[in-house]
N, C-alpha and C positions, 0 to 999 in steps of 0.2 A: 740932506742925507747924501753921502758919497758912496757909490757902489764901486767895488774893486773887481777887476777882471784879471784872471791869470790864465796863462797857457802852459800846459805841461806836455812833456815828451815821453811817450811810452817806449821803453827799450825792450827788445826781445832777445833773451839769451838762448842760445842753441847748444845742446849737449850732443857730443858725438857718441853714437852707439858703439859699444865695444863688445867683442865676443868673449864670454866668460870661459875660463879654462878649468877643466876638471883636474884636480890634483890626484896623484896616485895614492891609493889606500895604504896606510901604514898599519901593520899588524904587530902588536906587542904580545909576547907570550913568555911564560916562565913557569917552572915547576914550583909547586907549593913547598916551602921549607917548613918542616915541623920543628919549632923551637923547643917542644916539650911542654910549653905553656898552653897551647891551644888544643882543646879536646873537642872533636866533632861529634862523638857519640856519648850517650848517657843511658844508664840502665835504671828505668823508673817503673815502679809498679803500675800496671794498667797500660803502659806504653811498650814495655820491653826494651831491648837494646835498639835505640833509634837515634838517627841524626838529630842534633839540636834544632836545626832549621825546620824539621818536620813536626816538632812537638808544639802543640797549642798551649804553651805555658811559659812563664818566665823562669828560666833556669840559669844558674851560674855554676861553672865547674872549675874548681881550683886544683890543678894537677900537682903531683908529687914533686915535679921539677921546680915549680914555683914555690912550694912549701920549703924545699931545701934551700933555694937561693935566698928566700926571705928569712931563713932561720926560724921558721914558725915552730912554736912549742905547744901552744894551746889554741883553742878555737878563737879566742880573742884576736890572735895574730892572723887567723885565716879570714875573718869577716872584714878586715880592713880592705880587702879586694873588692868589696861590694858596698856601694853607698846606701843601699836599701836596708842594710843590717847595722845594728849597733848594740852596745852593751846595755842590758837592763840592770843587772847587778853582777859585776864580774870582778870582785875585789881580789887582790893578790892573796894567794894562799887558800882561796875558797873555790868551790865549784861555781861555774858561771851561769848567768841567766842572760838571754839575749832577746832583742825585739827585731821583728821583720815588718817593715812598712808600718811601724807604730804599734804592732800587736805583739804581745809577749809570747814567746814559744813555751809550750807546756813541757815541764820536766818529765812527765810520764808518758808522752806520746809524740813529741816533735823531734826526737833525736833517734836516728836509725843507724844500724851497723849492717851493711850488706842487705838493706831492706827490712831488717828486723828491729823492733823497738828495743832500745836500751835505756837505762835510767839516766836522766840528765843530771843527777847529783854526783857528777864525777868530771874530772878533766881527762877526756879521752886522748890517749897518746896518738901521735902522728907518725911515729917511726915506721909502722907497718901499713900505712895508708897509701893507696895508689892515687886517690883523689878524694875531694870533698864536694858533693853535689848539694846545691842549695836551691830548693824548689820554693818559690815565693808565691804568696797569694792563696786564694781559696781553692785553686786547682790542686793544691797539695793534698786535698781529700782523696786523690788517687791512691795515696799511700795507705789508706784505710782509716786512720785517725789523725786529726791535726787541728790546730787552731787556725784562724783566718790568716795568720802570719805566714805559715808554711812549715817546711821541715828541713832538717839538715841530715844528709845521708853520707856516712863514712863508708868508703869502699876499700877493702883491704887488698894488698898486693897478692897476686897469685904466684904459684910455683914457677920458677925459672932458674936457669943455671947462673948463679951469682955468688960471689964471695966478696964482701965489702965491709970495711971498718971505717967509721966516721968519728972524728974527734972534734970537739968544739970548745970554745971559751968565750967569755964576754968581758967587757971592761970593768965589771963589778967584782970579778973574781970567780964567777961561776964556771963550771966545767961540765962536759958531758962526753960520753962515749957510747957508740952504737955499733951493733954487729948485725949484718944482714947476710944470711946463708940460705941458699936454695938449690934444688936440683931434682933429678928424676931417677927412679930406681928401676932396675931390670932392663933387659934388652929392648923390650917394646916401649919402654918409657911411658907407661900408662899410669904410673903412680908418682905424683910430684909432691914436693914439700917446700915450705918456706918458714924459716925461723928468724925472728927478730928479737934482739935483746938490747936493753938500754939502761944506763945508769947516769943520773944527773945530780950534781951538787948545785942547788938553786941559790943564786945570789942576786936578788932583784935590787932595784934602785932605792928601796925603802930600808932604812936601818932596822936591825933586830928581826928581820923576816927571812933569814936564810933557812933553807930546807933541803930535803933529800927526796929523790924519786927513783924507783926501780920498776922496770917494765919488761915483760916477756910475752911473746905471742908465737903461735904455731898454726900454720895453714896446711891443709892436705887436700889434694885433688886426685880422685881415682876415676879414670876413664874405664868403666867396667867393660863396655863394648861400644859399638858405633852409635848406639841409641841411648845408653845409660851413663850417667855421671853422678858421682857423690862428692860433695864438698863439705869440709869440716873446718871450723875456725874456733880458736880459743885464745883469749888474751887476758892478762892480769896485770894490775898496777897497784903500787903502794906509794902514796905521797904523804909527806909530813912537813908542815910548814905553818908558821903563824899567819893569821889572817889580818888584813889591814882594814880597820873601820874608817868610816867617812866622817867629815865635818857636818855640822848643822848650822842653820841660820842663827845669827846673833840676835837675841831678843825677838826671834821669830820673824825678822824682816830684813836683816842685813847680811849680805854674803861676806864671809870672812875674807880678809885681805892679808897679804904678806904670809901666805901659807907656805911652810917649808915642805916641799914635795918629798924630801927624803926622811921626814920625821914620822915615826909610828906614834900616832896620837894615843895617849893613855897607856904607853908601854909599861909593863910591870914584869920584873924578873921572874915572878912566880907563875905568870900566865902560861898556859899550855898551848902547844900548836894544834892545829886541826890535822887529824889523821884520816885519810881517805883510802880505803882498800876496795878495789873494784874487780869484778870478774864478769866477762862477757863471752858467751859461747853460742854456736849455732851449728846445725847439721841440716844439709839440704840434699834431696835426691831429685834429679831431673831426668825426664824421659822424653826423647824426641819421637813422637808417634809416627809422623811422616814429615814431608817437607813443609807442610802448612800448620801443623798442630804440635804443641809441646805441653807437657804437664809437669808439675813439680809438687813436692810435699816437703815440709821442713818444720823444724822446731828451734826455739832459741830460749836462752836463760840469761838474765842480767841481774847481778847481785852487787850491792854497794853497802859497805858498813862505814859509818862516819862517826868519829869521836870529835864532836863539835865543841870546841873551847874557844873563848875569846874574852879578853878584858876590853870592853868597849865604852866609849863616852856617850852619854845620852841625857839630855835635859839638864835641869839644875834644881836643887832643893827638893828633889824627890817628887815634884809635881809637874813642872813645866816640861814640855817636849822639845825644848830648844836650849841652846847655850845662852848664858846671860849676855848682856851688852858688852861686858869686858872680856868675855870668852871663858867664863867659869862653867864647869860641867860636872856631873856626877859620873862615877866610874862603876860599871856593873861587871860582875864576874859571872859569865854565862858558861854553863857546863851541861852538855848533853851527850854522854857517851853511848856507844852501841846503838846508834840510830841506823836501822837497817831498812833498805828499800829493795824490793825484788819485783821482777816482771818475767813471767813465762808466757811464751807465745807459740801457738801452733798455726800453721798457715799452709794452704794448698791453693794451687792455681791451675787454670787451663787456658792456654793462649792459642789463638789461631785465627784463620780467616777462611 
């Protein structure tokens, strides 16, 4: 056996201690620039007018400036700003249904106008809206009635000195014109008004689905005295347009391919368009009792009349609930005129601390 022996050298490295130097503090400051998109406050039942950061709920606010820049016409255009919302059934020419966090919104309770329930069987106009507030989740029960998905609250523009005309057009040939007029009456300017009018020739990307829409609204604010205020709102809209039906699975299992997005499936020259006539109005009296307490009482009425017509493809051979393997389907002529939906609401509140 051979034993090896080695000798090693241990080296010591020494580091010179250096004195650390304190750098001067740099302070950055800037004034917040309001682009018109960002809204810090929201007016929700149970919370009142509160800053968003102080509300224990998930809330999205889409301002009128964003709506105008995005050329939003219906709620389908608005919800694109929030990934938690999506279309449930929102076919062209028909009133929309939406889902929030996977839960369908209720047509009878999940849509509000200035905090009052309005019928969901309508395409609510955006020309006179200051913002759209979307309250998501079970906390939406603060509004009084809701599904677990939440609520959508439209807030109308209030009186101000304004004279505005808006003209629009799209690549499909659609045109629109809107008038926005507001002001105050009397020397004290305690009575203010806001009038919005709009007319649209609807030309979507699907053939044979052109339509027309007319809209008008009136808002009135009366500051009776330092403690009392009266607010009145009324809006009406008439829309007439063919609805676009959807495709079905081929043989119940295969998703159709080579679908022409511009084709109205099952189009018939004799089929009638869907006509939707809506009226929404409310009256609210507010009284500031003192610096801490305020009371209000109000009433609202929402009325929608629908002439629901559509020639739609569905199933095959009168029995199956899906298209055949080669795409054959039956054509149904659906007619439901004078379908009326109404909601009347009375509401009082006392808020304070």
